[in-house]
C-alpha positions as CSV (number, residue, x, y, z in Angstrom):
1,X,33.9,112.7,157.2
2,X,35.0,116.0,158.5
3,X,32.8,118.9,157.6
4,X,35.4,121.6,158.2
5,X,35.9,122.6,154.6
6,X,38.5,125.3,154.1
7,X,40.0,124.8,157.6
8,X,43.8,124.2,157.1
9,X,43.9,122.9,160.7
10,X,41.4,120.1,159.8
11,X,43.2,116.7,159.7
12,X,41.3,115.7,156.6
13,X,42.3,118.8,154.6
14,X,44.0,117.9,151.2
15,X,44.9,120.3,148.4
16,X,45.7,118.7,145.1
17,X,47.9,121.0,143.0
18,X,49.5,120.2,139.6
19,X,52.8,119.1,141.2
20,X,52.0,118.6,144.9
21,X,49.6,116.9,147.3
22,X,49.3,119.0,150.4
23,X,48.0,117.1,153.4
24,X,47.5,118.4,156.9
25,X,51.0,117.6,158.1
26,X,52.9,116.7,155.0
27,X,53.6,117.7,151.4
28,X,54.1,115.3,148.5
29,X,56.0,116.5,145.4
30,X,54.5,114.5,142.5
31,X,57.1,112.5,140.6
32,X,54.8,110.4,138.3
33,X,51.1,110.1,137.6
34,X,49.7,107.0,135.9
35,X,46.0,106.4,135.0
36,X,44.7,103.2,136.7
37,X,41.1,103.0,135.4
38,X,38.5,105.6,134.5
39,X,38.6,107.7,137.7
40,X,41.7,106.3,139.4
41,X,45.3,107.5,139.4
42,X,48.5,106.0,140.8
43,X,50.8,108.7,142.0
44,X,54.4,108.4,143.1
45,X,55.4,111.3,145.3
46,X,58.3,112.4,147.5
47,X,56.9,113.5,150.9
48,X,58.2,115.7,153.6
49,X,56.6,116.4,157.0
50,X,57.3,116.6,160.7
51,X,61.1,116.5,160.0
52,X,61.0,113.3,157.9
53,X,61.2,112.5,154.2
54,X,59.8,109.4,152.4
55,X,58.6,108.3,149.0
56,X,55.2,106.6,148.5
57,X,52.9,105.4,145.8
58,X,49.3,106.4,146.5
59,X,46.1,105.7,144.7
60,X,43.4,108.3,144.2
61,X,40.0,107.0,143.2
62,X,37.3,109.6,142.4
63,X,33.7,108.7,143.0
64,X,31.4,108.7,139.9
65,X,29.7,111.9,141.2
66,X,33.0,113.7,141.7
67,X,32.2,114.5,145.3
68,X,34.3,111.9,147.2
69,X,37.9,110.9,146.8
70,X,39.2,107.6,148.2
71,X,42.9,107.6,149.0
72,X,44.8,104.4,149.3
73,X,48.1,105.0,151.1
74,X,50.3,102.1,152.2
75,X,47.4,99.7,152.2
76,X,45.1,101.9,154.3
77,X,42.2,103.8,152.6
78,X,40.2,106.8,153.7
79,X,37.5,108.7,151.8
80,X,37.4,112.5,151.8
81,X,34.6,114.8,150.5
82,X,35.0,117.6,148.0
83,X,34.8,121.1,149.4
């Protein structure tokens, strides 16, 4: 995992806001949030980035210690650490 906390140029940077998911090169406007277990959410969002727009359902799974977040996006998963 990338250790560059707070660096907006870091590819693993993600800001979770009440109505947006702000990734390094895209922004998702949250449309729905559904609980999917104790520490797991299913989020439908409309994304824009690099001149394109798309909708996606992503899963966010928070580790029990609250320090890691696994994101499942279009079948691929990656784990990010809390900064």
